[in-house]
LOLUMPA-844532 format. One record per residue (C-alpha): x, y, z; residue number from 1; residue in one letter. Coordinates in steps of 0.25 Angstrom, whole numbers, plus 2048, in hexadecimal, padded with zeros to 3 digits. Example, Ala and Ser with C-alpha at 12.3 -4.5 7.8 and 13.67 -1.06 7.14 Angstrom:
<atoms>
+-----+-----+-----+-----+------+
:  xx :  yy :  zz : seq : type :
+-----+-----+-----+-----+------+
: 831 : 7EE : 81F :   1 :    A :
: 837 : 7FC : 81D :   2 :    S :
+-----+-----+-----+-----+------+
</atoms>
This chain:
<atoms>
+-----+-----+-----+-----+------+
:  xx :  yy :  zz : seq : type :
+-----+-----+-----+-----+------+
: 3D5 : B8B : CB9 :   1 :    Q :
: 3D6 : B80 : CB0 :   2 :    V :
: 3D9 : B82 : CA1 :   3 :    Q :
: 3D9 : B78 : C95 :   4 :    L :
: 3E2 : B7C : C89 :   5 :    V :
: 3E0 : B75 : C7C :   6 :    E :
: 3EA : B75 : C71 :   7 :    A :
: 3ED : B6E : C64 :   8 :    G :
: 3E1 : B71 : C5B :   9 :    G :
: 3E2 : B76 : C4D :  10 :    G :
: 3DF : B73 : C3E :  11 :    L :
: 3E3 : B65 : C39 :  12 :    V :
: 3DF : B5D : C2C :  13 :    Q :
: 3D6 : B51 : C2C :  14 :    P :
: 3DE : B45 : C31 :  15 :    G :
: 3E8 : B4E : C39 :  16 :    G :
: 3EB : B4E : C48 :  17 :    S :
: 3EB : B58 : C53 :  18 :    L :
: 3EE : B56 : C62 :  19 :    R :
: 3E6 : B5F : C6C :  20 :    L :
: 3EB : B61 : C7A :  21 :    S :
: 3E4 : B67 : C86 :  22 :    C :
: 3EC : B6B : C93 :  23 :    A :
: 3E5 : B6E : CA0 :  24 :    A :
: 3EB : B79 : CA9 :  25 :    S :
: 3E7 : B80 : CB6 :  26 :    G :
: 3E2 : B7A : CC3 :  27 :    S :
: 3E2 : B6C : CBE :  28 :    V :
: 3E1 : B62 : CC9 :  29 :    L :
: 3DD : B56 : CC1 :  30 :    R :
: 3D8 : B53 : CB3 :  31 :    I :
: 3CE : B48 : CB3 :  32 :    N :
: 3CC : B48 : CA4 :  33 :    A :
: 3CF : B50 : C97 :  34 :    M :
: 3C9 : B4F : C8A :  35 :    G :
: 3C6 : B56 : C7D :  36 :    W :
: 3B9 : B5B : C77 :  37 :    Y :
: 3B6 : B61 : C6A :  38 :    R :
: 3AC : B6A : C63 :  39 :    Q :
: 3AA : B6B : C54 :  40 :    A :
: 3A2 : B76 : C4E :  41 :    P :
: 393 : B74 : C50 :  42 :    G :
: 396 : B68 : C59 :  43 :    K :
: 395 : B65 : C67 :  44 :    E :
: 3A1 : B64 : C70 :  45 :    R :
: 3A5 : B55 : C70 :  46 :    E :
: 3AF : B4D : C78 :  47 :    L :
: 3BB : B48 : C70 :  48 :    V :
: 3C3 : B41 : C7B :  49 :    A :
: 3C6 : B40 : C89 :  50 :    T :
: 3D0 : B3A : C92 :  51 :    I :
: 3CF : B38 : CA1 :  52 :    T :
: 3DA : B39 : CAC :  53 :    S :
: 3DA : B2A : CAC :  54 :    G :
: 3DC : B29 : C9D :  55 :    G :
: 3CE : B25 : C99 :  56 :    A :
: 3CC : B2B : C8A :  57 :    I :
: 3BF : B2D : C83 :  58 :    N :
: 3BD : B32 : C74 :  59 :    Y :
: 3B2 : B36 : C6C :  60 :    V :
: 3AF : B2B : C61 :  61 :    D :
: 3B3 : B35 : C55 :  62 :    S :
: 3C1 : B36 : C5A :  63 :    V :
: 3C4 : B28 : C5F :  64 :    K :
: 3D1 : B23 : C58 :  65 :    G :
: 3D5 : B31 : C53 :  66 :    R :
: 3D7 : B39 : C60 :  67 :    F :
: 3DF : B36 : C6C :  68 :    T :
: 3DE : B3D : C7A :  69 :    I :
: 3E9 : B3D : C84 :  70 :    S :
: 3ED : B44 : C90 :  71 :    R :
: 3FA : B49 : C98 :  72 :    D :
: 3F5 : B4A : CA6 :  73 :    N :
: 402 : B50 : CAA :  74 :    A :
: 400 : B5C : CA1 :  75 :    K :
: 3F0 : B5C : CA3 :  76 :    N :
: 3EF : B5B : C94 :  77 :    T :
: 3E6 : B53 : C8B :  78 :    V :
: 3E9 : B50 : C7C :  79 :    Y :
: 3E0 : B4C : C70 :  80 :    L :
: 3E8 : B46 : C64 :  81 :    Q :
: 3DF : B47 : C58 :  82 :    M :
: 3E2 : B3F : C4C :  83 :    N :
: 3DB : B3D : C3F :  84 :    S :
: 3D3 : B49 : C40 :  85 :    L :
: 3C7 : B4C : C38 :  86 :    N :
: 3BF : B59 : C35 :  87 :    P :
: 3B4 : B54 : C3F :  88 :    E :
: 3BF : B55 : C4A :  89 :    D :
: 3BF : B64 : C48 :  90 :    T :
: 3BB : B6B : C55 :  91 :    A :
: 3BF : B73 : C61 :  92 :    V :
: 3C5 : B69 : C6A :  93 :    Y :
: 3C3 : B6C : C79 :  94 :    Y :
: 3CB : B66 : C85 :  95 :    C :
: 3C4 : B62 : C91 :  96 :    N :
: 3C9 : B5E : C9F :  97 :    A :
: 3C3 : B59 : CAC :  98 :    E :
: 3CC : B60 : CB6 :  99 :    I :
: 3CC : B60 : CC5 : 100 :    V :
: 3D1 : B6D : CCB : 101 :    T :
: 3CE : B6B : CD9 : 102 :    G :
: 3BF : B6D : CDD : 103 :    L :
: 3BB : B6C : CCE : 104 :    Y :
: 3BA : B61 : CC4 : 105 :    D :
: 3B6 : B68 : CB7 : 106 :    L :
: 3B7 : B66 : CA8 : 107 :    H :
: 3C0 : B71 : CA1 : 108 :    Y :
: 3C0 : B75 : C93 : 109 :    W :
: 3CB : B7A : C8A : 110 :    G :
: 3C8 : B85 : C80 : 111 :    K :
: 3C9 : B7B : C74 : 112 :    G :
: 3D2 : B79 : C68 : 113 :    T :
: 3CD : B79 : C5A : 114 :    L :
: 3D0 : B6D : C51 : 115 :    V :
: 3CD : B6F : C42 : 116 :    T :
: 3CF : B63 : C39 : 117 :    V :
: 3CE : B68 : C2B : 118 :    S :
: 3D4 : B66 : C1D : 119 :    S :
+-----+-----+-----+-----+------+
</atoms>
């Protein structure tokens, strides 16, 4: 009874920017952390960025200085501002959230949003 819905993916030229959003809905009692993962063709899914309820942030080295993760707790939403995009950023980006729904404390996944960086 929890759903994560991503938005903001699309086609962008190298050097461009996109902002992804992920909103959690349903039986959300508390969100301990939210983050973004990505999976490029032929590659394993990797962590991109995470943010905890206390504001602790982590990025994969390849996006440091270019991507910014933020949150709006009132809206149960996490954002990923992606600047200076390059073709290596092309991937399906998945939202992930650790959500407490009462008896359960689980990691939920969104269905993904495709980001394509190409000229």
